[in-house]
C-alpha positions as CSV (number, residue, x, y, z in Angstrom):
1,M,-7.6,-22.8,12.2
2,H,-7.6,-19.3,11.1
3,A,-8.6,-18.5,7.5
4,L,-5.0,-17.6,6.7
5,E,-3.8,-20.9,8.1
6,K,-6.4,-22.7,6.0
7,L,-5.2,-20.7,3.0
8,L,-1.5,-21.7,3.5
9,A,-2.6,-25.3,4.2
10,K,-4.5,-25.6,1.0
11,A,-1.6,-23.9,-1.0
12,S,0.8,-26.4,0.5
13,G,-1.4,-29.5,-0.1
14,K,-1.9,-30.1,3.7
15,S,-5.0,-30.7,5.7
16,S,-3.9,-28.4,8.5
17,V,-0.9,-26.2,9.6
18,K,0.1,-24.6,12.9
19,T,2.0,-21.6,14.0
20,G,5.7,-21.8,13.4
21,E,5.4,-24.7,10.9
22,I,7.5,-24.4,7.7
23,V,5.4,-25.0,4.6
24,E,6.1,-24.9,0.8
25,A,3.2,-23.3,-0.9
26,E,2.1,-22.8,-4.5
27,V,2.1,-19.1,-5.4
28,D,-0.9,-17.8,-7.4
29,L,0.7,-14.5,-8.5
30,A,4.3,-13.2,-8.2
31,E,5.2,-9.6,-9.0
32,V,8.5,-8.0,-9.7
33,N,8.9,-4.3,-9.7
34,D,11.6,-2.2,-11.5
35,L,13.8,-2.0,-8.5
36,Y,14.6,-5.7,-8.7
37,L,16.7,-6.5,-11.8
38,Q,18.5,-8.8,-9.4
39,V,15.5,-11.2,-9.6
40,I,16.4,-11.9,-13.2
41,K,20.1,-12.2,-12.4
42,S,19.4,-14.6,-9.6
43,F,17.1,-16.7,-11.8
44,Y,20.0,-17.2,-14.3
45,E,22.6,-17.7,-11.6
46,M,20.4,-20.6,-10.2
47,G,20.4,-22.2,-13.7
48,G,17.1,-20.9,-14.8
49,K,16.1,-21.6,-18.4
50,K,12.3,-21.3,-18.3
51,V,9.8,-19.7,-15.9
52,A,7.7,-22.4,-14.4
53,H,4.3,-20.5,-14.7
54,P,4.7,-17.4,-16.8
55,E,0.9,-16.8,-16.6
56,R,1.3,-16.3,-12.8
57,V,4.0,-13.7,-13.1
58,A,3.7,-9.9,-13.4
59,F,6.3,-7.2,-13.9
60,V,5.5,-3.6,-12.9
61,F,7.5,-0.5,-13.7
62,D,6.4,1.9,-10.9
63,H,9.3,3.1,-8.8
64,Y,11.0,4.8,-11.7
65,S,8.1,5.8,-13.9
66,P,9.2,7.2,-16.3
67,P,12.8,6.3,-15.7
68,P,14.8,9.3,-14.4
69,T,18.2,7.8,-15.0
70,I,20.0,5.8,-17.7
71,K,20.4,2.9,-15.2
72,A,16.7,2.8,-14.4
73,A,15.9,2.9,-18.1
74,D,18.3,0.0,-18.8
75,N,16.9,-2.0,-16.0
76,Q,13.4,-1.7,-17.5
77,K,14.7,-2.5,-20.9
78,Q,16.3,-5.8,-19.6
79,M,13.0,-6.6,-17.8
80,R,11.0,-6.1,-21.0
81,E,13.4,-8.4,-22.9
82,F,13.1,-11.0,-20.1
83,C,9.3,-11.0,-20.3
84,E,9.4,-11.4,-24.0
85,K,11.8,-14.3,-23.8
86,M,9.9,-16.1,-21.0
87,G,6.4,-15.5,-22.3
88,I,5.4,-13.3,-19.4
89,N,2.4,-11.3,-20.7
90,I,1.5,-9.4,-17.6
91,L,3.7,-6.3,-17.9
92,Y,2.6,-3.0,-16.6
93,D,4.9,-0.5,-18.3
94,I,5.6,3.1,-17.2
95,G,2.5,5.2,-16.3
96,E,0.2,2.3,-15.4
97,G,0.7,2.9,-11.6
98,V,1.8,1.3,-8.4
99,C,2.1,-2.5,-8.2
100,H,-0.2,-3.0,-5.3
101,Q,-3.0,-1.0,-6.8
102,L,-2.5,-2.5,-10.2
103,L,-2.7,-6.1,-8.8
104,A,-5.9,-5.1,-6.9
105,E,-7.4,-3.8,-10.1
106,S,-6.3,-6.9,-12.1
107,G,-9.0,-9.2,-10.9
108,L,-6.4,-11.8,-10.3
109,V,-6.0,-11.2,-6.6
110,G,-8.6,-12.0,-4.0
111,P,-9.8,-14.4,-1.3
112,G,-7.7,-17.6,-1.0
113,K,-4.8,-16.5,-3.2
114,V,-1.1,-16.5,-2.3
115,V,0.4,-13.3,-3.7
116,I,4.1,-12.5,-3.5
117,E,5.8,-9.2,-4.5
118,T,9.2,-7.7,-4.3
119,D,7.9,-4.9,-2.1
120,S,7.2,-4.8,1.6
121,H,3.8,-3.1,1.2
122,S,2.4,-6.1,-0.5
123,T,0.5,-6.6,2.8
124,T,-2.0,-4.1,1.1
125,L,-3.6,-7.0,-0.8
126,G,-4.6,-8.8,2.4
127,A,-7.6,-6.4,2.3
128,L,-8.9,-8.7,-0.4
129,G,-8.6,-11.8,1.7
130,S,-5.3,-13.0,0.2
131,F,-2.1,-14.1,1.8
132,A,0.1,-11.3,0.5
133,T,3.7,-10.5,1.5
134,G,6.9,-9.1,0.2
135,V,10.2,-11.0,-0.4
136,G,13.7,-10.2,-1.8
137,A,15.2,-11.0,-5.2
138,T,16.4,-14.5,-4.4
139,D,13.0,-15.7,-3.1
140,L,11.2,-14.3,-6.0
141,A,13.7,-15.9,-8.4
142,I,12.9,-19.3,-6.7
143,I,9.2,-18.7,-7.5
144,L,10.0,-18.0,-11.1
145,L,12.0,-21.3,-11.2
146,T,9.5,-23.5,-9.3
147,G,6.2,-21.7,-8.8
148,R,6.5,-22.3,-5.1
149,L,8.1,-20.8,-2.0
150,W,8.6,-21.7,1.7
151,F,6.8,-19.8,4.5
152,K,6.8,-20.0,8.2
153,V,3.2,-20.0,9.4
154,P,2.7,-16.8,11.4
155,S,0.9,-16.3,14.6
156,I,-2.0,-14.0,14.2
157,V,-2.7,-10.6,16.0
158,N,-6.3,-9.3,16.1
159,I,-6.8,-5.6,15.9
160,N,-10.5,-5.0,16.6
161,L,-11.6,-1.5,15.5
162,D,-14.9,-0.2,16.8
163,G,-16.8,3.0,16.0
164,K,-17.2,5.2,13.0
165,P,-14.6,7.9,12.8
166,P,-16.0,11.4,12.2
167,F,-15.2,13.0,8.9
168,P,-12.6,14.1,7.9
169,V,-10.8,11.4,9.9
170,M,-9.7,8.7,7.5
171,A,-8.3,5.2,7.5
172,K,-4.8,6.8,7.5
173,D,-5.6,8.5,10.8
174,V,-6.9,5.2,12.2
175,I,-3.7,3.2,11.3
176,L,-1.5,6.0,12.5
177,H,-3.3,5.9,15.8
178,V,-2.8,2.2,15.9
179,L,0.9,2.5,15.2
180,G,1.2,5.2,17.8
181,K,-0.3,2.9,20.4
182,L,1.3,-0.4,19.5
183,K,4.6,0.7,17.9
184,Q,6.8,-0.7,15.1
185,D,7.6,-4.0,16.8
186,A,4.0,-4.9,17.6
187,A,3.7,-7.8,15.1
188,I,7.1,-8.9,13.9
189,Y,6.7,-11.9,11.5
190,Q,3.1,-12.2,12.6
191,A,-0.1,-11.7,10.6
192,I,-2.5,-8.9,11.6
193,E,-6.3,-9.4,11.1
194,F,-8.5,-6.3,11.3
195,T,-12.0,-6.8,12.6
196,G,-14.7,-4.7,14.2
197,S,-17.6,-2.4,13.3
198,T,-15.3,0.3,11.9
199,L,-14.7,-1.9,8.8
200,S,-18.4,-1.8,7.8
201,S,-18.1,1.9,7.2
202,M,-14.9,1.6,5.1
203,E,-14.8,1.2,1.4
204,M,-12.0,-0.8,-0.2
205,D,-9.8,2.2,-0.8
206,E,-9.7,2.8,3.0
207,R,-9.3,-0.9,3.9
208,F,-6.2,-1.1,1.7
209,V,-4.6,1.6,3.8
210,L,-5.0,-0.4,7.0
211,C,-3.4,-3.5,5.5
212,N,-0.7,-1.5,3.7
213,M,0.7,0.0,6.9
214,S,0.5,-3.2,8.9
215,V,4.1,-3.9,7.6
216,E,5.2,-0.8,9.6
217,M,4.4,-2.9,12.7
218,G,6.6,-5.7,11.4
219,A,3.7,-7.8,10.1
220,K,4.4,-10.5,7.6
221,T,1.0,-10.1,6.2
222,A,-2.4,-8.5,6.9
223,Y,-5.9,-9.7,6.5
224,I,-9.5,-8.6,6.4
225,Q,-12.3,-11.2,6.1
226,P,-14.0,-10.9,2.7
227,D,-17.5,-9.5,2.7
228,E,-19.9,-7.8,0.3
229,I,-17.7,-4.7,0.1
230,T,-14.8,-6.9,-1.0
231,F,-16.8,-8.7,-3.7
232,G,-18.4,-5.4,-4.8
233,F,-14.9,-4.2,-5.5
234,L,-13.7,-7.4,-7.2
235,E,-16.8,-7.5,-9.4
236,A,-16.2,-3.9,-10.5
237,M,-12.7,-5.0,-11.5
238,G,-14.1,-7.8,-13.7
239,A,-13.6,-10.7,-11.3
240,K,-16.2,-13.3,-10.4
241,R,-16.9,-14.8,-6.9
242,E,-16.4,-18.3,-8.2
243,D,-12.8,-17.4,-9.1
244,F,-11.9,-17.3,-5.4
245,D,-12.1,-19.6,-2.4
246,V,-13.5,-17.8,0.6
247,L,-12.1,-19.3,3.7
248,T,-13.3,-18.6,7.2
249,T,-11.8,-18.7,10.7
250,D,-13.0,-21.5,13.0
251,E,-15.1,-20.4,15.9
252,G,-13.1,-20.2,19.1
253,F,-9.8,-19.6,17.3
254,T,-7.2,-18.2,19.7
255,Y,-5.2,-15.1,18.5
256,S,-1.7,-14.5,19.9
257,I,-3.1,-11.2,21.2
258,V,-6.2,-9.1,20.7
259,H,-6.2,-5.3,20.7
260,H,-9.5,-3.4,21.1
261,I,-9.4,0.2,19.8
262,D,-12.3,2.6,19.7
263,V,-12.0,5.2,17.0
264,S,-15.4,6.9,17.5
265,D,-13.8,10.1,18.8
266,L,-10.5,9.9,16.9
267,K,-9.0,13.2,15.9
268,P,-6.8,13.7,12.7
269,Q,-3.4,12.1,13.4
270,I,0.1,12.9,12.2
271,A,3.4,11.0,12.5
272,L,6.3,13.3,13.4
273,P,9.6,13.3,11.4
274,G,11.9,10.4,11.8
275,S,9.5,7.6,12.9
276,V,6.1,6.5,11.7
277,D,5.0,5.4,15.2
278,N,5.8,8.8,16.8
279,V,2.2,9.9,16.4
280,T,0.1,12.7,17.8
281,N,-3.0,14.7,17.1
282,V,-2.6,17.1,14.3
283,E,-3.6,20.0,16.5
284,E,-0.5,19.4,18.6
285,V,1.8,20.5,15.8
286,E,-0.5,23.0,14.0
287,G,1.3,26.0,12.6
288,T,4.5,24.2,11.5
289,P,5.5,25.8,8.2
290,V,5.4,23.5,5.2
291,T,7.2,23.7,1.8
292,Q,5.8,20.6,0.1
293,V,2.6,18.5,0.3
294,F,2.6,15.1,-1.4
295,I,-0.7,13.3,-2.0
296,G,-0.2,9.9,-3.6
297,T,1.5,6.4,-3.3
298,C,0.1,3.0,-2.5
299,T,-1.0,4.4,0.8
300,G,-2.6,7.7,-0.2
301,G,-3.2,7.9,-4.0
302,R,-6.4,6.1,-4.5
303,L,-9.7,7.6,-5.8
304,N,-11.1,8.3,-2.4
305,D,-7.9,10.0,-1.3
306,I,-8.0,12.3,-4.3
307,K,-11.7,12.9,-3.8
308,V,-11.2,14.0,-0.2
309,A,-8.3,16.3,-1.2
310,S,-10.4,17.9,-3.9
311,E,-13.3,18.5,-1.6
312,I,-11.0,20.4,0.8
313,L,-9.2,22.3,-1.9
314,K,-12.2,23.2,-4.0
315,G,-12.5,26.9,-4.5
316,K,-9.3,27.5,-2.6
317,S,-5.6,27.8,-3.5
318,V,-2.4,26.2,-2.6
319,A,-0.4,28.6,-0.5
320,K,2.5,30.6,-2.0
321,N,5.8,28.8,-1.7
322,V,4.1,25.4,-1.2
323,R,4.5,22.7,-3.8
324,C,1.4,20.4,-3.8
325,I,2.2,17.2,-5.8
326,V,-0.5,14.7,-6.5
327,I,0.3,11.2,-7.9
328,P,-2.6,8.8,-8.6
329,A,-2.0,5.2,-7.6
330,S,-2.9,4.0,-11.1
331,K,-3.9,5.1,-14.5
332,K,-7.4,3.9,-13.8
333,V,-7.5,6.1,-10.6
334,F,-6.3,9.1,-12.7
335,K,-8.9,8.5,-15.4
336,D,-11.7,8.1,-12.8
337,A,-10.6,11.3,-11.0
338,L,-10.4,13.1,-14.3
339,K,-13.9,12.0,-15.2
340,L,-15.4,13.0,-11.8
341,G,-13.8,16.4,-11.9
342,Y,-11.3,16.0,-9.1
343,V,-8.3,16.6,-11.3
344,Q,-9.7,19.9,-12.6
345,T,-10.5,21.0,-9.1
346,L,-7.0,20.3,-7.8
347,I,-5.3,21.8,-10.8
348,D,-7.4,24.9,-10.4
349,A,-6.3,25.1,-6.8
350,G,-2.6,25.0,-7.8
351,A,-1.8,21.3,-7.4
352,V,0.6,19.5,-9.8
353,F,-0.2,16.1,-11.2
354,V,2.5,13.6,-11.9
355,T,2.6,10.2,-13.7
356,P,1.0,7.4,-11.8
357,G,3.7,5.5,-9.8
358,C,5.8,5.8,-6.7
359,G,7.7,9.0,-7.5
360,P,9.2,10.8,-4.5
361,C,7.9,8.3,-2.0
362,L,11.3,6.5,-2.2
363,G,13.3,9.6,-3.0
364,A,13.6,8.7,-6.6
365,H,12.2,11.6,-8.6
366,E,9.2,13.9,-9.3
367,G,9.3,15.7,-5.9
368,V,12.5,14.9,-4.1
369,L,13.1,17.0,-1.0
370,A,16.0,19.4,-0.5
371,P,17.8,20.2,2.8
372,G,15.4,22.1,5.0
373,D,12.3,21.1,3.2
374,V,9.2,20.2,5.3
375,C,6.8,17.9,3.7
376,V,3.3,16.6,4.7
377,S,3.0,13.3,2.9
378,T,0.3,10.7,2.6
379,S,3.0,8.0,2.1
380,S,3.9,5.4,4.6
381,R,7.4,6.1,5.8
382,N,9.2,9.2,7.1
383,F,12.7,8.1,8.2
384,P,15.5,10.6,7.4
385,G,16.4,10.6,3.7
386,R,13.2,8.7,2.7
387,M,12.1,11.3,0.2
388,G,15.5,12.9,-0.6
389,S,17.7,14.9,1.7
390,T,18.4,13.5,5.2
391,Q,18.1,17.1,6.4
392,A,14.4,17.4,5.2
393,S,11.5,16.7,7.6
394,I,8.6,14.4,6.6
395,Y,5.3,14.4,8.5
396,I,3.0,11.5,7.6
397,A,-0.8,12.3,7.5
398,S,-4.1,11.7,5.8
399,P,-5.0,13.3,2.4
400,A,-7.4,15.5,4.3
401,T,-4.6,16.9,6.6
402,A,-2.3,17.2,3.6
403,A,-4.8,19.2,1.6
404,A,-5.6,21.5,4.5
405,S,-1.9,22.1,5.1
406,A,-1.4,22.9,1.4
407,I,-4.0,25.7,1.6
408,S,-2.5,27.3,4.7
409,G,1.2,26.6,4.1
410,R,1.3,25.2,7.6
411,I,0.3,22.0,9.2
412,T,-3.4,22.4,9.6
413,D,-6.2,20.4,11.2
414,P,-8.6,19.7,8.3
415,R,-11.6,20.2,10.5
416,K,-10.8,23.9,10.5
417,I,-10.8,24.1,6.7
418,L,-14.2,22.4,6.1
């Protein structure tokens, strides 16, 4: 069996499972974000009186942080009241950050855990060796009621990455390249495991990006086998190795398909407006005028992302008529970036820092696009209307490319700035 199959088997009280089997598994941590007041409504509609395991539930206010509308504020108010009533103590209020980053920092997520969130980019947490996936309001309400949820055991796709990408090529460039090759339907309701020599040169901030954008290929979950890099991160977050069950894949396991991709000579990548899998080398679209640059989100707002952006912008200035918005993925990331001087460097260059959270990624606030705007974003999606107007254009790229483009006011290959 694969490590993920062993994980689901253990959570379901079974000795083994197989692809396509339906199992009912115990959930180690369930998270509700502030988009999903319907979770609470569904809980009560199903006769809910008491949350089965309040200690395994987290609420995160990240999509509307702080709330930009009366409705968003009222939703958060009702969620606070629900947490108080049900004895749910893990509540990340406004300004704490994006749910996926906060759970990674919590020390509660790691190898062998089943983690369910009301957000599709929950696949991010597979980088810590967990089974992590997103669900809708009704399924999450069922977890509140019972502590369990059904899953169909997915087949597993192996993406083997070899070679060390040359700086300033980042994990974002790697996963965009993969998306461009394999396309958005490459792994529908399958799990993706990343393996290969490339991972050994990637810190956790970069590994999270690979797993995060696996959902853009239709993946139900993503996975990276835990190693010393994984445990170094978890220990830094206050967790202990003995808190987790490290499962391994049996020798000779057969994947549904194996993709071998060499990234040794990879150039900076960019997804063209309208589709995240319409990917090309940045140099192919260089010179395209830009009105906004967005560095942030659960895909591009971690400490390493802010570090790289600051290295490129240091001693330089954001171009006139370009808005460069930076949103750290969490308060911790912001404080660390502040301590290390990255924030000062970026502010001096003309960047604007905004409250940790999701902000303009979903077109909510703090950087929404107008008709005719052209944005280079480190986020994960670029379909029309994602960040505001359907008449705006969104290019998805790495923090390095975003920072370089902020300096020139045009899409720019970061290798030409360094």
